[in-house]
DRENNUSE-712242 format. One line per field, with one value per residue (C-alpha): residue number from 1; residue in three letters; x, y, z. Coordinates in Angstrom, 2 decimals. Each point is the difference from the previous one (the first is absolute). Example, Ala and Ser with C-alpha at 12.3 -4.5 7.8 and 13.67 -1.06 7.14 Angstrom:
2
seq = 1, 2 $
type = ALA, SER $
east = 12.30, 1.37 $
north = -4.50, 3.44 $
up = 7.80, -0.66 $
***
This chain:
399
seq = 1, 2, 3, 4, 5, 6, 7, 8, 9, 10, 11, 12, 13, 14, 15, 16, 17, 18, 19, 20, 21, 22, 23, 24, 25, 26, 27, 28, 29, 30, 31, 32, 33, 34, 35, 36, 37, 38, 39, 40, 41, 42, 43, 44, 45, 46, 47, 48, 49, 50, 51, 52, 53, 54, 55, 56, 57, 58, 59, 60, 61, 62, 63, 64, 65, 66, 67, 68, 69, 70, 71, 72, 73, 74, 75, 76, 77, 78, 79, 80, 81, 82, 83, 84, 85, 86, 87, 88, 89, 90, 91, 92, 93, 94, 95, 96, 97, 98, 99, 100, 101, 102, 103, 104, 105, 106, 107, 108, 109, 110, 111, 112, 113, 114, 115, 116, 117, 118, 119, 120, 121, 122, 123, 124, 125, 126, 127, 128, 129, 130, 131, 132, 133, 134, 135, 136, 137, 138, 139, 140, 141, 142, 143, 144, 145, 146, 147, 148, 149, 150, 151, 152, 153, 154, 155, 156, 157, 158, 159, 160, 161, 162, 163, 164, 165, 166, 167, 168, 169, 170, 171, 172, 173, 174, 175, 176, 177, 178, 179, 180, 181, 182, 183, 184, 185, 186, 187, 188, 189, 190, 191, 192, 193, 194, 195, 196, 197, 198, 199, 200, 201, 202, 203, 204, 205, 206, 207, 208, 209, 210, 211, 212, 213, 214, 215, 216, 217, 218, 219, 220, 221, 222, 223, 224, 225, 226, 227, 228, 229, 230, 231, 232, 233, 234, 235, 236, 237, 238, 239, 240, 241, 242, 243, 244, 245, 246, 247, 248, 249, 250, 251, 252, 253, 254, 255, 256, 257, 258, 259, 260, 261, 262, 263, 264, 265, 266, 267, 268, 269, 270, 271, 272, 273, 274, 275, 276, 277, 278, 279, 280, 281, 282, 283, 284, 285, 286, 287, 288, 289, 290, 291, 292, 293, 294, 295, 296, 297, 298, 299, 300, 301, 302, 303, 304, 305, 306, 307, 308, 309, 310, 311, 312, 313, 314, 315, 316, 317, 318, 319, 320, 321, 322, 323, 324, 325, 326, 327, 328, 329, 330, 331, 332, 333, 334, 335, 336, 337, 338, 339, 340, 341, 342, 343, 344, 345, 346, 347, 348, 349, 350, 351, 352, 353, 354, 355, 356, 357, 358, 359, 360, 361, 362, 363, 364, 365, 366, 367, 368, 369, 370, 371, 372, 373, 374, 375, 376, 377, 378, 379, 380, 381, 382, 383, 384, 385, 386, 387, 388, 389, 390, 391, 392, 393, 394, 395, 396, 397, 398, 399 $
type = UNK, UNK, UNK, UNK, UNK, UNK, UNK, UNK, UNK, UNK, UNK, UNK, UNK, UNK, UNK, UNK, UNK, UNK, UNK, UNK, UNK, UNK, UNK, UNK, UNK, UNK, UNK, UNK, UNK, UNK, UNK, UNK, UNK, UNK, UNK, UNK, UNK, UNK, UNK, UNK, UNK, UNK, UNK, UNK, UNK, UNK, UNK, UNK, UNK, UNK, UNK, UNK, UNK, UNK, UNK, UNK, UNK, UNK, UNK, UNK, UNK, UNK, UNK, UNK, UNK, UNK, UNK, UNK, UNK, UNK, UNK, UNK, UNK, UNK, UNK, UNK, UNK, UNK, UNK, UNK, UNK, UNK, UNK, UNK, UNK, UNK, UNK, UNK, UNK, UNK, UNK, UNK, UNK, UNK, UNK, UNK, UNK, UNK, UNK, UNK, UNK, UNK, UNK, UNK, UNK, UNK, UNK, UNK, UNK, UNK, UNK, UNK, UNK, UNK, UNK, UNK, UNK, UNK, UNK, UNK, UNK, UNK, UNK, UNK, UNK, UNK, UNK, UNK, UNK, UNK, UNK, UNK, UNK, UNK, UNK, UNK, UNK, UNK, UNK, UNK, UNK, UNK, UNK, UNK, UNK, UNK, UNK, UNK, UNK, UNK, UNK, UNK, UNK, UNK, UNK, UNK, UNK, UNK, UNK, UNK, UNK, UNK, UNK, UNK, UNK, UNK, UNK, UNK, UNK, UNK, UNK, UNK, UNK, UNK, UNK, UNK, UNK, UNK, UNK, UNK, UNK, UNK, UNK, UNK, UNK, UNK, UNK, UNK, UNK, UNK, UNK, UNK, UNK, UNK, UNK, UNK, UNK, UNK, UNK, UNK, UNK, UNK, UNK, UNK, UNK, UNK, UNK, UNK, UNK, UNK, UNK, UNK, UNK, UNK, UNK, UNK, UNK, UNK, UNK, UNK, UNK, UNK, UNK, UNK, UNK, UNK, UNK, UNK, UNK, UNK, UNK, UNK, UNK, UNK, UNK, UNK, UNK, UNK, UNK, UNK, UNK, UNK, UNK, UNK, UNK, UNK, UNK, UNK, UNK, UNK, UNK, UNK, UNK, UNK, UNK, UNK, UNK, UNK, UNK, UNK, UNK, UNK, UNK, UNK, UNK, UNK, UNK, UNK, UNK, UNK, UNK, UNK, UNK, UNK, UNK, UNK, UNK, UNK, UNK, UNK, UNK, UNK, UNK, UNK, UNK, UNK, UNK, UNK, UNK, UNK, UNK, UNK, UNK, UNK, UNK, UNK, UNK, UNK, UNK, UNK, UNK, UNK, UNK, UNK, UNK, UNK, UNK, UNK, UNK, UNK, UNK, UNK, UNK, UNK, UNK, UNK, UNK, UNK, UNK, UNK, UNK, UNK, UNK, UNK, UNK, UNK, UNK, UNK, UNK, UNK, UNK, UNK, UNK, UNK, UNK, UNK, UNK, UNK, UNK, UNK, UNK, UNK, UNK, UNK, UNK, UNK, UNK, UNK, UNK, UNK, UNK, UNK, UNK, UNK, UNK, UNK, UNK, UNK, UNK, UNK, UNK, UNK, UNK, UNK, UNK, UNK, UNK, UNK, UNK, UNK, UNK, UNK, UNK, UNK, UNK, UNK, UNK, UNK, UNK, UNK, UNK, UNK, UNK, UNK, UNK, UNK, UNK, UNK, UNK, UNK, UNK, UNK, UNK, UNK, UNK, UNK, UNK, UNK, UNK $
east = 0.00, 2.90, 0.78, -3.67, 0.11, 3.20, -1.45, -3.16, 2.03, 2.17, -3.03, -1.56, 3.18, 0.22, -3.57, 0.66, 3.15, -1.78, -2.85, 2.49, 1.87, -3.27, -1.15, 3.36, -0.10, -3.51, 0.85, 3.05, -2.09, -2.57, 2.71, 1.46, -3.41, -0.62, 1.79, 0.02, -1.48, 2.60, -0.07, -0.77, 2.85, -0.46, -1.18, 0.87, -2.87, -1.91, 1.44, -3.36, -1.64, 2.74, -0.34, -3.74, 0.48, 3.02, -0.54, 2.52, -0.68, 1.76, 1.17, 1.91, 2.13, 1.58, 3.35, -1.44, -1.24, -3.54, -2.42, -1.33, -1.85, -1.23, -2.12, -3.18, 1.62, 2.72, -2.63, -1.84, 3.22, 0.76, 3.27, -0.73, -0.24, -1.39, 2.50, 2.89, 0.88, -1.14, 3.03, 3.49, 1.59, -1.72, 1.10, 3.60, -0.13, -1.31, 2.87, 2.60, -1.44, -0.09, 3.61, 1.54, -2.75, 0.20, -3.16, -0.52, -2.12, -0.59, -2.38, -1.21, -2.38, -1.89, -2.75, -2.36, -3.22, -2.74, 1.36, 2.53, 3.27, 0.39, 2.73, 0.62, 2.36, 1.16, 1.57, 1.21, 1.27, 0.69, -2.81, 1.44, 2.77, -2.39, -2.45, 0.41, -2.41, -0.80, -1.70, -1.23, -1.41, -1.80, 1.26, -1.54, -2.33, 2.82, 2.15, -2.85, -0.60, 3.71, 0.15, -3.03, 1.62, 3.25, -1.91, -2.07, 3.06, 1.69, -3.12, -0.56, 3.61, -0.37, -3.33, 1.22, 3.10, -2.06, -1.89, 2.89, 2.41, -2.47, -0.40, 3.77, 0.33, -2.91, 1.42, 3.29, -1.93, -1.90, 3.29, 1.49, -3.14, -0.47, 0.15, -2.70, -3.38, -1.84, 2.51, -0.20, -3.79, 0.21, 2.61, -1.79, -3.19, 1.85, 1.51, -3.48, -1.10, 3.04, -0.47, -3.64, 1.04, 2.59, -2.52, -2.53, 2.56, 1.06, -3.62, -0.79, 3.09, -1.04, -3.55, 1.16, 2.36, -2.89, -2.30, 2.33, -0.73, -3.60, -1.23, -3.70, -0.94, 0.12, -2.70, -2.39, -2.92, -2.94, 0.89, -2.56, 0.99, -1.78, 1.90, 3.24, -0.44, -0.99, 3.12, 2.29, -1.51, 0.25, 3.72, 0.58, -2.43, 2.70, 2.09, -3.10, -1.15, 3.47, -0.01, -3.66, -0.96, -3.56, -0.28, -3.46, -1.03, -2.73, -0.37, -2.94, -1.26, 0.59, 3.15, 2.25, 3.17, 2.05, 3.60, 2.42, -1.48, 3.38, 1.41, -3.11, 0.02, 3.66, -0.83, -2.96, 1.95, 2.87, -2.37, -1.65, 3.37, 1.38, -3.12, 0.39, 3.77, -0.21, -3.03, 0.16, -1.13, -3.70, -1.02, -1.98, 0.52, -2.80, -0.06, -2.76, -0.78, -2.61, -0.83, 0.16, -1.15, 2.01, 2.68, 0.40, 1.72, 1.62, 0.90, 2.11, -0.13, 1.94, 0.37, 3.76, 2.83, -0.76, 2.40, 1.35, -0.97, 3.64, 0.42, -3.19, 1.67, 2.76, -1.89, -0.35, 3.77, 1.70, 1.40, -1.21, -1.26, -1.74, 1.03, 3.07, 0.03, -3.61, 0.62, 2.91, -2.02, -2.90, 2.17, -0.98, 2.04, -0.98, -1.32, -3.68, -1.35, 2.22, -1.60, -3.47, 0.79, 1.22, -2.97, -2.37, 1.80, -0.06, -3.79, -0.60, -0.67, 1.60, 0.72, -1.29, 1.40, -1.30, 1.94, 0.53, 2.53, -1.71, -3.30, 0.75, 0.10, -2.26, 1.25, -2.50, 0.59, -2.05, -0.79, -2.31, -3.21, -0.65, -2.96, -1.84, 0.12, -1.29, -2.78, -1.10, -0.04, -1.98, -2.52, -0.38, -0.57, -2.60, -1.78, 0.04, -1.44, -2.75, -1.03, 0.12, -3.30, 0.32, -1.26, -2.12, 1.45, -1.31, -2.11, -1.46, -0.90, -1.96, -3.79 $
north = 0.00, 2.31, 0.40, 0.97, 2.63, 1.44, 0.09, 1.76, 2.52, 0.76, 0.43, 2.45, 2.02, 0.04, 1.27, 2.75, 1.10, -0.03, 2.08, 2.45, 0.34, 0.52, 2.66, 1.77, -0.02, 1.44, 2.64, 1.03, 0.19, 2.19, 2.29, 0.38, 0.85, 2.65, 3.31, 2.36, 3.43, 2.67, 2.49, 3.56, 2.45, 1.81, 3.57, 2.29, 0.76, 3.12, 0.09, -0.65, 2.81, 2.37, -1.08, 0.68, 3.69, 0.77, 2.45, -1.87, -3.38, -2.57, -3.53, -2.51, -2.54, -3.16, -1.64, -1.78, 3.30, -1.03, 2.72, -0.89, 3.24, 2.90, 3.04, 0.78, 2.92, -2.40, -2.25, 3.01, 1.37, -3.33, -0.73, -3.71, -2.90, -2.94, -0.29, 1.88, 3.61, 0.98, 2.05, -1.46, 3.26, -0.33, -3.61, 1.03, 2.65, -2.60, -2.36, 2.74, 1.00, -3.63, -0.41, 2.97, 1.17, 3.60, 2.10, 1.11, 2.83, 0.67, 1.93, -2.19, 0.14, -3.29, -1.45, -1.39, -1.86, 2.05, 3.21, 0.30, 1.83, 1.31, 1.95, -1.57, 0.44, -3.45, -0.64, -3.53, -0.94, -3.20, -0.78, -3.15, -2.45, -1.66, 2.71, 3.14, 2.95, 1.81, 3.42, 1.55, 3.54, 1.10, 3.43, 0.11, 2.89, 2.00, -0.54, 1.09, 3.15, 0.78, -0.48, 2.27, 2.60, -0.08, 0.23, 2.84, 2.01, -0.66, 1.00, 3.13, 1.05, -0.54, 1.80, 2.98, 0.39, 0.62, 3.17, 1.28, -0.42, 1.67, 2.96, 0.44, -0.02, 2.39, 2.37, 0.09, 0.57, 2.90, 1.55, -0.31, 1.35, 3.02, 2.29, -1.99, 0.67, -2.63, -2.72, 1.00, -0.29, -3.38, -1.37, 1.36, -1.74, -3.30, 0.65, 0.42, -3.30, -1.85, 1.61, -1.07, -3.54, -0.08, 1.27, -2.59, -2.80, 0.98, 0.24, -3.46, -1.52, 1.42, -1.24, -3.46, -0.25, 0.82, -2.59, -2.91, -1.75, -0.58, 0.59, 0.79, 3.67, 0.87, 2.69, -0.59, 2.27, -0.13, 1.03, 0.98, -1.91, 2.36, 2.99, -2.02, -0.88, 3.55, 1.41, -2.47, 0.81, 3.74, -0.34, -1.45, 2.18, 2.25, -2.93, -1.71, 3.15, 0.62, -3.45, 0.10, -2.90, -0.11, -1.20, -1.36, -0.62, -2.37, -0.27, -1.28, 2.28, -0.69, -2.10, 0.13, -1.75, 0.27, 1.12, 2.85, 2.45, 1.34, -3.47, -1.12, 3.20, -0.63, -3.55, 0.98, 2.99, -2.29, -2.30, 2.89, 1.62, -3.27, -0.54, 3.45, -0.32, -3.35, 0.82, 1.25, 3.54, 0.37, -3.16, -0.28, -1.08, -1.28, 0.11, -2.20, -0.37, -2.49, -2.32, -3.79, -1.99, 1.36, 1.65, 3.34, -0.37, 3.01, -0.97, 2.19, -1.12, 1.40, -0.62, 0.13, -2.22, -2.81, -2.26, -3.38, -2.89, -0.72, 3.51, 0.22, -1.75, 2.61, 3.25, 0.49, -0.21, 3.22, 1.97, -2.59, 1.56, -1.84, 2.70, 1.88, 2.45, 1.05, 0.19, 2.40, 2.20, 0.20, 0.41, -3.38, -1.31, -3.67, 0.25, 0.75, -3.55, -1.14, 2.69, -1.13, -3.58, 1.04, 2.33, -2.84, -2.36, 2.56, 0.29, -3.78, 0.17, -1.07, 1.09, -1.97, 0.38, -0.86, 0.97, -1.02, 1.56, 2.32, -0.08, 1.98, -0.80, -0.03, 0.49, -0.56, 1.12, -2.32, 1.22, -1.25, 2.04, 2.03, -1.01, 3.16, -1.10, -3.47, 1.43, 2.49, -2.69, -2.38, 2.74, 0.85, -3.65, -0.38, 3.17, -1.16, -3.37, 1.66, 2.35, -2.55, -1.91, -3.75, -1.51, -3.13, -3.20, -1.54, -2.52, 2.72, 2.17, -2.74, 0.12 $
up = 0.00, 0.61, -3.71, -0.65, 2.72, -1.35, -3.50, 1.21, 1.97, -3.00, -2.22, 2.45, 0.21, -3.80, -0.30, 2.52, -1.78, -3.37, 1.41, 1.46, -3.26, -1.89, 2.47, -0.19, -3.82, -0.11, 2.60, -2.00, -3.18, 1.72, 1.32, -3.48, -1.45, 2.66, -0.90, 2.95, -0.69, -0.72, 2.83, -0.98, 0.53, 3.27, -0.58, 2.90, 2.35, -1.00, -3.51, -1.66, 2.00, -1.15, -3.63, 0.12, 0.83, -2.19, -2.84, -2.14, -1.55, 2.22, -0.78, 2.18, -1.88, 1.46, -0.76, -3.04, -1.54, 0.90, 1.10, 3.46, 0.79, -2.15, 0.76, -1.93, -1.93, -1.20, -1.57, -1.47, -1.52, -1.67, 1.80, 0.33, -2.40, 1.97, 2.88, -1.64, -0.64, -3.48, -1.06, -0.40, 1.16, 3.38, 0.32, -0.74, 2.73, 2.48, -0.83, 0.46, 3.37, 1.13, -1.05, 1.85, 2.36, -1.25, -0.38, -3.60, -1.39, -3.70, -2.24, -2.83, -2.96, 0.01, -2.16, 2.61, -0.80, -1.62, 1.41, -2.80, 0.52, 3.54, 1.73, 3.41, 2.94, 1.17, 3.40, 0.82, 3.47, 1.99, 2.44, 1.62, -0.87, -2.48, -0.98, -2.13, -0.01, -3.27, 0.14, -3.26, -0.12, -3.16, -1.02, -3.46, 0.89, 1.57, -3.07, -2.27, 2.06, -0.03, -3.77, -0.47, 2.24, -1.99, -3.28, 1.37, 1.05, -3.34, -1.94, 2.08, -0.55, -3.75, -0.23, 2.00, -2.15, -3.13, 1.04, 2.13, -2.92, -2.34, 2.37, 0.17, -3.79, -0.43, 2.62, -1.95, -3.23, 1.53, 1.13, -3.46, -1.69, 2.25, -3.04, -1.82, 1.68, -2.05, 0.94, 3.67, -0.06, -1.74, 2.39, 3.07, -1.12, -0.23, 3.42, 1.43, -1.52, 1.33, 3.40, 0.05, -0.97, 2.78, 2.55, -1.07, 0.18, 3.52, 1.13, -1.38, 1.59, 3.37, -0.49, -1.02, 2.97, 2.30, -1.60, -0.69, 3.33, -1.21, 3.56, 0.23, 0.37, 3.69, 0.12, -2.92, -0.68, -2.38, -3.55, -2.65, -3.14, -2.43, 1.40, -0.11, -3.67, -0.95, 1.70, -1.77, -3.40, 0.70, 0.76, -3.46, -1.94, -1.51, -1.30, -1.40, -1.78, -1.43, -1.61, -1.07, 2.28, 1.29, 3.62, 0.81, 3.63, 1.11, 3.74, 2.00, 2.77, 3.67, -0.39, 3.05, 1.14, 3.18, -0.28, -0.51, -2.48, -1.18, -0.65, -1.87, -2.06, -0.87, -1.14, -2.19, -1.35, -1.02, -1.88, -1.85, -0.74, -1.44, -2.10, -1.57, -0.45, -1.78, -2.17, -3.55, -0.71, -0.70, 1.88, 3.22, 3.61, 2.22, 3.79, 1.38, 3.73, 1.17, 2.83, -0.53, 3.03, 2.95, -2.13, -1.72, -3.38, -1.65, -3.58, -2.30, -3.64, -2.93, -3.73, 0.09, -1.16, 2.46, 1.89, -1.04, 2.26, 0.85, 1.42, 2.06, 2.95, 0.04, -0.42, 3.77, 0.56, 1.01, -2.96, -2.53, -3.24, -2.81, -2.47, 1.33, -2.92, 0.60, 3.75, -0.53, -2.33, 2.47, 3.09, 1.41, 2.95, -0.06, 3.58, -0.61, -0.18, 2.86, 2.16, -1.12, 1.03, 3.46, 0.57, -0.87, 2.42, 2.83, -0.48, -0.02, -3.74, -3.25, -3.58, -2.98, -3.50, -3.44, -3.10, -3.58, -2.37, -2.44, 1.91, 3.13, 3.69, 3.04, 3.57, 2.80, 3.57, 2.22, 3.54, 2.78, 0.04, 3.13, 2.16, -1.09, -3.63, 0.84, 2.19, -2.64, -2.67, 2.20, 0.83, -3.69, -0.85, 2.73, -1.13, -3.62, 0.97, 2.03, -2.83, -2.79, -0.40, 0.00, -3.21, 0.32, -1.32, -3.20, 1.94, 2.30, -3.03, -1.62, 0.56 $
***
């Protein structure tokens, strides 16, 4: 019996060892199949709260150039592509900072998302031993304002040189022609015209500088539109008569807007003046003021040379002239329509343009109607409805 017992004992031990080996193999297989989750890089406490209130777009990048945190402005600006920085230049700056630990600041022009080309100030700094912080501040608007300012100064300098230079030459001519009374009279007349042009240019520059912020009028008052239009037409009556241009005015009664009367008069005057200057002799100009819904629309239409579609977007730029030769002959400064645009903006309004070469142009100053205009119109409508008999319908009229 002893051999049987030994055999049974050996078999039992073999089974146990086989079971243990099988369990160990399966456990090892399960361990190999299970990939532990990659721990997120540790972001310093409070960093997310700081990112949420930063004005700049903020991004935190880990050692593998993977974005682990990004503020809402960073997403809106288009700095990210999935979990990576969109622009290679930014990625290069991150690598350099990670390599030497030095803070880097650069101004770059980047094409970002749908925003197109943007001028940005980028500051990259190490946040921890593994993380790098990228701050991007959009300075596109500041660059645009600075460029406009430089252009404005350059244009003003150029425009001022012309009448000042002419006055100097004419003064020399008058001195040389002191024995010729007719020449003195002729030169003095030209000096008066150049002096008037210089005065007008300076006045418009001052007016434009005051309006360019587009801030709403601080102390508006009620302005009678009919009186406004009549005053603007009266200012240009002499020029219109000299060129044989008929100016027709159609203005509804009781039209009122809130704003600065002098600014509004300047805007309407500029539109009428342009219409006369760019019209052919013997044609007509129409000034039409009417209320449409809750707006007062002052439209100035001419039968002039018209404006090409490609130039319509530029006509409100400072010193831009569609026809420079005509502008010089009429004393135009290229600031009139720019002033109109800023006056409209400061009165919560707008300027609409229609033009076709050879068929004239139409400029419409659109302003919110004052409450008095709306009340008068509503009262008139109610009175008209009360006095108008109601006709019976076809079915009611039938016997």
